[in-house]
ROPA-753950 format. One record per residue (C-alpha): residue number from 1; x negated, y, z negated. Coordinates in Angstrom, 3 decimals, m for minus. Example, Ala and Ser with C-alpha at 12.3 -4.5 7.8 and 13.67 -1.06 7.14 Angstrom:
residues 2
{node 1; {m12.300; m4.500; m7.800}}
{node 2; {m13.670; m1.060; m7.140}}
This chain:
residues 183
{node 1; {m9.213; 9.242; m0.213}}
{node 2; {m9.143; 11.222; m3.433}}
{node 3; {m7.216; 10.485; m6.588}}
{node 4; {m4.931; 13.472; m5.888}}
{node 5; {m4.131; 12.138; m2.406}}
{node 6; {m3.388; 8.698; m3.852}}
{node 7; {m1.124; 10.237; m6.499}}
{node 8; {0.788; 12.067; m3.744}}
{node 9; {1.244; 8.814; m1.814}}
{node 10; {2.443; 6.982; m4.936}}
{node 11; {4.927; 9.753; m5.736}}
{node 12; {6.285; 10.303; m2.217}}
{node 13; {6.495; 6.636; m1.285}}
{node 14; {8.061; 5.715; m4.633}}
{node 15; {5.429; 3.144; m5.565}}
{node 16; {5.035; 1.696; m9.060}}
{node 17; {3.808; 3.618; m12.121}}
{node 18; {0.075; 4.161; m12.219}}
{node 19; {m2.348; 5.223; m14.958}}
{node 20; {m5.634; 6.943; m14.177}}
{node 21; {m8.671; 7.486; m16.347}}
{node 22; {m9.352; 9.394; m18.537}}
{node 23; {m5.757; 10.128; m19.618}}
{node 24; {m3.154; 7.410; m19.911}}
{node 25; {0.570; 8.015; m19.977}}
{node 26; {1.543; 4.365; m20.509}}
{node 27; {0.850; 2.127; m23.425}}
{node 28; {3.403; m0.471; m22.443}}
{node 29; {4.154; m2.892; m19.656}}
{node 30; {4.471; m3.080; m15.868}}
{node 31; {2.081; m0.510; m14.448}}
{node 32; {m1.224; m0.286; m12.628}}
{node 33; {m4.279; 1.149; m14.332}}
{node 34; {m7.620; 2.352; m13.013}}
{node 35; {m10.473; 3.358; m15.265}}
{node 36; {m14.220; 3.755; m15.253}}
{node 37; {m16.088; 1.216; m17.379}}
{node 38; {m19.252; 3.000; m18.490}}
{node 39; {m20.722; m0.228; m19.880}}
{node 40; {m21.228; m1.684; m16.412}}
{node 41; {m20.796; 1.476; m14.262}}
{node 42; {m17.791; 0.046; m12.415}}
{node 43; {m14.311; 1.251; m11.590}}
{node 44; {m11.749; m1.269; m12.852}}
{node 45; {m8.227; m1.703; m11.506}}
{node 46; {m5.653; m4.024; m13.022}}
{node 47; {m1.936; m4.643; m13.367}}
{node 48; {m0.426; m4.685; m16.865}}
{node 49; {2.485; m7.120; m17.200}}
{node 50; {4.818; m8.023; m20.035}}
{node 51; {3.455; m7.763; m23.573}}
{node 52; {0.416; m5.927; m22.228}}
{node 53; {m1.096; m8.953; m20.477}}
{node 54; {m3.531; m8.102; m17.661}}
{node 55; {m3.178; m9.586; m14.190}}
{node 56; {m4.877; m8.929; m10.860}}
{node 57; {m8.069; m7.364; m12.206}}
{node 58; {m10.758; m6.017; m9.836}}
{node 59; {m14.110; m4.190; m10.194}}
{node 60; {m15.652; m1.731; m7.729}}
{node 61; {m18.858; 0.245; m7.431}}
{node 62; {m17.149; 3.394; m6.180}}
{node 63; {m13.917; 5.231; m6.867}}
{node 64; {m12.646; 5.181; m3.265}}
{node 65; {m12.640; 1.373; m3.131}}
{node 66; {m10.802; 1.260; m6.468}}
{node 67; {m8.200; 3.779; m5.254}}
{node 68; {m7.654; 1.759; m2.050}}
{node 69; {m7.102; m1.386; m4.122}}
{node 70; {m4.659; 0.500; m6.378}}
{node 71; {m2.534; 1.406; m3.355}}
{node 72; {m2.664; m2.160; m2.012}}
{node 73; {m1.678; m3.531; m5.410}}
{node 74; {1.105; m0.971; m5.750}}
{node 75; {2.612; m2.017; m2.427}}
{node 76; {2.170; m5.686; m3.358}}
{node 77; {4.057; m5.187; m6.646}}
{node 78; {6.765; m3.084; m4.973}}
{node 79; {7.187; m5.581; m2.131}}
{node 80; {7.787; m8.488; m4.479}}
{node 81; {9.693; m6.613; m7.200}}
{node 82; {12.203; m4.710; m5.068}}
{node 83; {15.724; m5.893; m4.349}}
{node 84; {15.797; m4.621; m0.742}}
{node 85; {13.709; m7.541; 0.563}}
{node 86; {15.912; m10.604; 0.384}}
{node 87; {13.674; m12.836; 2.497}}
{node 88; {10.004; m13.333; 3.311}}
{node 89; {8.893; m10.488; 5.553}}
{node 90; {7.746; m11.798; 8.929}}
{node 91; {7.369; m9.740; 12.111}}
{node 92; {10.791; m10.952; 13.242}}
{node 93; {12.477; m9.982; 9.964}}
{node 94; {10.704; m6.596; 9.975}}
{node 95; {11.848; m5.899; 13.542}}
{node 96; {15.429; m6.781; 12.609}}
{node 97; {15.356; m4.391; 9.612}}
{node 98; {13.786; m1.633; 11.723}}
{node 99; {16.504; m2.056; 14.356}}
{node 100; {19.385; m2.280; 11.853}}
{node 101; {18.234; 0.822; 9.953}}
{node 102; {17.265; 2.683; 13.143}}
{node 103; {13.776; 3.388; 11.852}}
{node 104; {11.191; 5.041; 14.076}}
{node 105; {7.866; 3.148; 13.925}}
{node 106; {4.668; 2.522; 15.835}}
{node 107; {4.462; m1.247; 16.302}}
{node 108; {0.931; m2.681; 16.447}}
{node 109; {m0.512; m1.666; 19.863}}
{node 110; {2.079; 0.964; 20.798}}
{node 111; {0.942; 4.486; 21.614}}
{node 112; {0.864; 6.943; 18.735}}
{node 113; {3.970; 9.099; 18.246}}
{node 114; {4.309; 12.242; 16.128}}
{node 115; {5.576; 12.125; 12.522}}
{node 116; {5.853; 8.374; 12.395}}
{node 117; {4.852; 5.350; 10.306}}
{node 118; {2.865; 2.648; 12.044}}
{node 119; {1.075; m0.660; 11.679}}
{node 120; {m1.914; m2.081; 13.500}}
{node 121; {m4.219; m5.081; 13.184}}
{node 122; {m7.926; m4.307; 13.308}}
{node 123; {m9.047; m7.664; 14.664}}
{node 124; {m12.780; m6.902; 14.363}}
{node 125; {m12.519; m6.336; 10.613}}
{node 126; {m9.426; m8.561; 10.208}}
{node 127; {m7.404; m5.914; 8.367}}
{node 128; {m3.767; m4.875; 8.688}}
{node 129; {m3.482; m1.092; 8.519}}
{node 130; {m0.401; 0.895; 7.565}}
{node 131; {m0.649; 4.516; 8.698}}
{node 132; {1.285; 7.750; 9.214}}
{node 133; {0.848; 10.247; 12.053}}
{node 134; {1.078; 14.041; 11.954}}
{node 135; {2.930; 16.390; 14.344}}
{node 136; {0.088; 16.037; 16.889}}
{node 137; {0.478; 12.227; 16.896}}
{node 138; {m2.863; 11.823; 15.102}}
{node 139; {m3.376; 9.352; 12.269}}
{node 140; {m3.551; 11.067; 8.872}}
{node 141; {m6.644; 9.236; 7.641}}
{node 142; {m6.067; 9.542; 3.912}}
{node 143; {m2.611; 8.013; 4.322}}
{node 144; {m4.002; 4.820; 5.879}}
{node 145; {m3.841; 1.763; 3.648}}
{node 146; {m5.704; m1.413; 4.585}}
{node 147; {m4.401; m4.871; 3.728}}
{node 148; {m6.373; m8.114; 3.873}}
{node 149; {m6.417; m10.306; 6.952}}
{node 150; {m6.742; m14.092; 7.045}}
{node 151; {m8.284; m15.832; 4.056}}
{node 152; {m8.456; m19.560; 3.425}}
{node 153; {m7.346; m20.877; 0.044}}
{node 154; {m7.066; m24.586; m0.690}}
{node 155; {m6.884; m25.420; 2.997}}
{node 156; {m4.118; m22.871; 3.727}}
{node 157; {m4.491; m19.561; 5.570}}
{node 158; {m3.060; m16.500; 3.805}}
{node 159; {m2.959; m12.818; 4.692}}
{node 160; {m1.263; m9.614; 3.569}}
{node 161; {0.557; m8.880; 6.820}}
{node 162; {3.894; m9.167; 4.989}}
{node 163; {2.849; m6.433; 2.555}}
{node 164; {1.614; m4.223; 5.414}}
{node 165; {4.994; m4.738; 7.123}}
{node 166; {6.740; m3.756; 3.901}}
{node 167; {4.589; m0.609; 3.714}}
{node 168; {5.598; 0.180; 7.319}}
{node 169; {9.310; m0.173; 6.520}}
{node 170; {9.067; 1.771; 3.244}}
{node 171; {7.143; 4.589; 4.891}}
{node 172; {9.545; 4.759; 7.845}}
{node 173; {12.446; 4.984; 5.376}}
{node 174; {10.725; 7.786; 3.460}}
{node 175; {10.044; 9.697; 6.704}}
{node 176; {13.684; 9.266; 7.775}}
{node 177; {14.748; 10.709; 4.392}}
{node 178; {12.259; 13.624; 4.788}}
{node 179; {10.330; 12.584; 1.661}}
{node 180; {6.837; 12.490; 3.200}}
{node 181; {4.552; 15.501; 3.615}}
{node 182; {2.440; 15.397; 6.762}}
{node 183; {m0.578; 17.408; 5.642}}
């Protein structure tokens, strides 16, 4: 995925403000930033909170990995900052929202359908993948966003399935409102 493709996704899917190197439009709070650190030859991504404090900082060897993390972080921030999610997003809650809003989606192992948002779980790599299909019912690769699978932390198992489900719902809403380009 290129920076231009990521910018299109952020704009169309109404994700949070993002700064990109080398020009910055924000000097304030509550936005994502990605830049290249020439001192250590790494791409850095981080979230700027109130009073300019930095949270969720990551380093990557290549730009594509940094862009992927920016999109994951953007959906994470949107998922937990938006008012439209009143409860923790489980599969059951997601299915209820999809049914209530009459959203067209591809649910995990369902067959691909044209012009649709979908979700799948790549069990071999343990990743949840949010994707969009084109008019030929093919996955538009650059629009795929991967979210982390199971990770253990202090004896508890965590994953980002809830964020992937939020991405599915948000994308299905944007498609229903004709706000997504399928090229």
